[in-house]
N, C-alpha and C positions, 0 to 999 in steps of 0.2 A: 450313754457316753458320747454320742455323736451330735446331741443336742447342744450342750454346753460351748463348743467352739463356734456354733453357728451364732450365739447370741452374743459372744465375745467379739465377734467380728463385725455384727451390726452395731453393737454400742460403738466401737472404735470409729467405724466410718462417719456414725452421727457426731461423734465428739470432734473429728476433724473439720467436718462441714461447719459446725457452730464456731470453731476457732477462725477459720477462713473470713465468715461472715463478720465476726467482731473485729476483725482486724482492718476491713475495709474503711476507706476515708472518701467523704463527699468531697471534692474538689471544686464543684460548681459554685457560682457566685449566685445566691438566691435572689429574686426579683423582690422588690420592696413595694407594697401598694396598699391601699386601704386606709384606714383610721388608726393612730397611733395609741398605744394604752394610756397615754396621757389625755386624750383627747382630742389632740390636734387633728384636724383635717386635712386628707393629702390633697395637693393641688393637682387637678386634673387639666391636662391639655385639653381643652374644650373646642367646640366647633363654631364658637361665636364670632370668630374672627371672618368666617367664611373661607378660610384658606387651609383647613386641617387637613393633613395629608395623613397622620397616624392619630392614634389615641392612647397615647403614653400616659402613665401615671405615675407621679412622682410624689414621694413621701416627704412632710417637713419636719418630722420629729428631730430632736439632737442627736438622736443615735444614727438615723439614717442619713441624715445631713453630714455628719462625720464619715459614714461608709461613701457617699457619694464624692467628697472632697477627696478621701483618701484614694478611690477609684481614679478620678480625673488627675490627681497628682502624679499617678503611676504611668499614664499615657502623655500628660502635658508638658511640654507643649510643642507641636510642630511649627507654630508661627514663629517667624523670625522678624517681621516687620507688622507695624499696626499704623494704618492710616484711618483717622477719625474725620469725617466730613460733617460739619455743622450747617444744616440748612436753617437759615436765621429767621425766626418769626413766622413759619408757616404752621397754621393752626390744623390740629388734628382732623377737623371736620372736612378740610378740604384735600387731606392726603388719605391716610389710611382709614379714616372714619367715613371716608365716602366708599362705599361698596362697589362702586364701579370702578374704582382707580383711576378715572378718567385723566386726572391730573398726573398721576405717576406711574404710566405704564412700564417704563423702564425698571423702576425698583420693584414693581409688582412682580416682573419677570425675574429680577433677582431674588425674590423672596423664596422660589424654590430651590435655590441654592444655599441659602442661610437660615436665619431664625429670626422671628419677629415677636417683640414684646408689644402688648396691646393694653399693657396696664404701667406705662412707665411716665413718670411725672417729675416735674421741676418743683420740689418743696421749698425751695428758696425764694429768692427775689427774682421775679420774671422779667428780666431785662438783659440786655446784651453782654455786658461786661460781667455781671453777676452770675450769669447761666453758662458763659464760657468758662468763667473761674471756677464753678462747681464741677464741670466736666474735668477740667485740668488738675485741680487739687484735691478733689473728693470732699470738699467744704462748702457749705453756704455761708456767703458774706453778703452784704448789703452795700456793695461797691457803689461810688458814683458813676452815672453811666456815660462818661465823657473822656475815658482814658486818662484822667489825672490821677487815680489811685491804684496803685499796686495791690495784687492779692497779698494776704498776709502769710499764707502757707505755699511752701515748695510745690512746683507743678510734677507732673508725671515727666515733662522734658528734664528738669533739675535732676529728680531723682533717678531717671534712666542714666543719665550722663554720669552723676556721681557712682552709681552702682556700678556701671561697666566700664568707667575710664575711658569711654569713647570721645574723640574731638566733637566740638559743638554741632558741626555740620552733620551729624547722625540724628539730629532731633531738629525739626523746624516747626514754626508757625506761619502758614501762609494764609493771609486773609484779605478779603475785599474791603473789610473795614479798617481804617488806620489805627483806631484806638485798642485794638486787639493785640498791639504790641505789648501791652502790659502782662501777657500770658508767658512772656519769656522770663519774669523775675518775680520777687516776692520781697516783703519788708523784714521776715524773720531773720534775726541777726546773723544765724549761722549759715544763712543761704544767700541773703542779698548780694546780688553781684556776682554769685558763684555759679558754676555749672549750668551757664545760661544757653539757651540753644539757640539757634539762628533764626531770624524773624524777616519775613517779607510782606509787609503790612500796607494796605492802601496805595496811594499812588509813589508815596516814597518815605515810608514808615510814619512814625506817630506825628499827628496834627498836620498831615499832607493831604487829608482829604481822601473819600471812598474811590475805589476804582470798578470797573466793570467785572462781572463774575468770571465772562469768558477770558479776560486777560487773567485772572487770578488762577484759572485751570491751566491756561499755558505756562504761567509762572511755576505752578506746582509740577507740572510734567517735566518743566526743565531742571527742576531741582532733584526730583526723582533720576532722572538720567544722568545728571552730572555729579550730584554728591551721594547717591545711594543710601538716603537714610533710613534708620530704622523704625523711626517714630515721627509721625507729621500729623498736625490738625490743619484742615481747611475750612475756612469759614467763607461761605456763599450768602451774599447779602439779600439778593433781590425780593423775596417774598416780603420780608421786613421793609426795607426801602420804598417798594410800592404800595404796601399795605398802608404806610404812614402819608402817602401822597393822596390817600382818600380814593383811589380809583380801584374798583372791585375788579375790572377786567385786567388791568395792569398787575394787580396782586397775584391774580388766577396765572396769569402768562409768567409771572416771575416763579411760580411753584413749578410751572411746565418747562420753564428754561433750565432750572436747577436740576430737574429730572434728566435732561438732557447731558447736563454737566456729570452727572453721576454715571450714566452710561459711558461717556468719554472716559472718565477717569477708570472705571471698571476694564474697559476695554484695553487702556494702556497697562494696567496691572497683568493682564493675561497675555499680553503681547511680549512682556519682559520677563526674560530669563531670571534676571534677579529677584523679581517679585512673584511671579506665577506660581501657585501652590505651596507658597510660604508667607502669604501675607493676610492678614485679617483686616477686613473693611469694615468700619463701623458708620453708620448713617444716622444722624440725630438731630436734634433741635435744641436751640439754647433756651426758647420759650415759646409759648404759643400766641393768641389774641384773644380779646374779650369775646365772650359768648356775643351772640346776637342779644340785643336787649340791655347788656351790660356796658354802661359808660356809652362810649361811641362805636361800640362793636368790633368789626375787624380793623377798624384804623389804628388802635393803639392796643396796649398791653401794660403788664406791670402790677397787677392786683392777684389775688389767690383765686380768682374765678377757675372753674373746670378748664374754659378754653385758655387761659393763659399758662394753666399747670401742666394739662394733659399734652405730652409730647411723643414724637415717634421714636422707635429704636428698630432697626434693622441691622445684622451683622452677618458676615459671611467670611468663613476662614476654614483652614484645615484642621482647626480643633473644634468647630461648631456644628451642631446639628445641622439639617437640611430640610427644608419645605414644612417647619412646624412652627406655629404662633402658639405663644403662652400668655396665660392669664396672671402669672405669679407677679405680685407687685415688687417693682424695682423702681430705683429713682436715678436721677442724674448723677448723684456723687458715686453711684456705684460703677460708674465706668472707668474711674482711676484704677480702683482695687483691680477690676477684672484686666484692664492693660497691664498692669503690674503682675498679674498670674501669668498672663500669655508670654510676656517678655522676661520673666523671672527676676524681677528687681523689688525692692521694698518701696510701700507708701506708707511709711509711718505715721504721718499726721494726716491721713485720708480716714475719714468716717464711713466711707462706704465699704460694700460687701463684695463678695466675688459673686457673680451671678453665675452660679454652678448649674443651674438648669440649661444652660445654653450649650456646655459642653458634650461631646459625644460619651 
């Protein structure tokens, strides 16, 4: 008679334990790595850049891409301002492709605060107007390289101003090359002459001639201090200008001087309460230059050789990873979509994609 109750108590305890285990939920977010069921290989953050701080693995399947986008959307974005610096015509082999980084020591120091892409390309026309157009609109167009032709599609500046309703002075194009004033407008009927940003290009606007990069940096800082824009593109011309002069030494000095300009701009951002901790800084090129043995080498550009297409991309900001170099292939047109993501506006005409690998 005493044996039956003991069995009943044991059964009851066992059932209770099973019920508790069945009701528990796993609230952790599983890591995604390896190769997808569809056979797509994961993109591994490798050590080929010579800069690797971590060994992160990121999947590229559709399902993992969705998960990654949803995760970044939940935390994005702390960025309130975006500044894009375009170093005109510096060849990758003299910047990040030179593993000594002797010509870009300041940018190399900034790498540890940001994220770098070593497989970033201009897949359109490798000239100044077309390259800046691709950055600004997310479209590749074969524009005349003389400032006479507007882009067809609306830019990040126009889209930002339309979406936010902010005044023109909240978006700027500040350029050493006067012809880049074209970035402020487009030919598309619904956009032409509308939502145009402020511009400060060349000596005194379109067809006024180029000015010194140091002067452009001074103007950019003055604009940042006076108008507090949320979106700005800065063009620095020296590597391209001196490359075309056929002087290798001056071309290298041009790369080195723009590296100093980058440090100056970064320091300004860090010392300004309006921008510190709220600003994404993107450093890239419009195009590279011919490889040695192609046409006239470093002197020119404009074709589809790897020297003209392979360009740099370094980005720092509150939403981006730090000290990581990626091999993931991205393109120039992807900048516009990523900027739109950061500042929460739509770029409906952009053919680029958000560079999700960059986000924390």
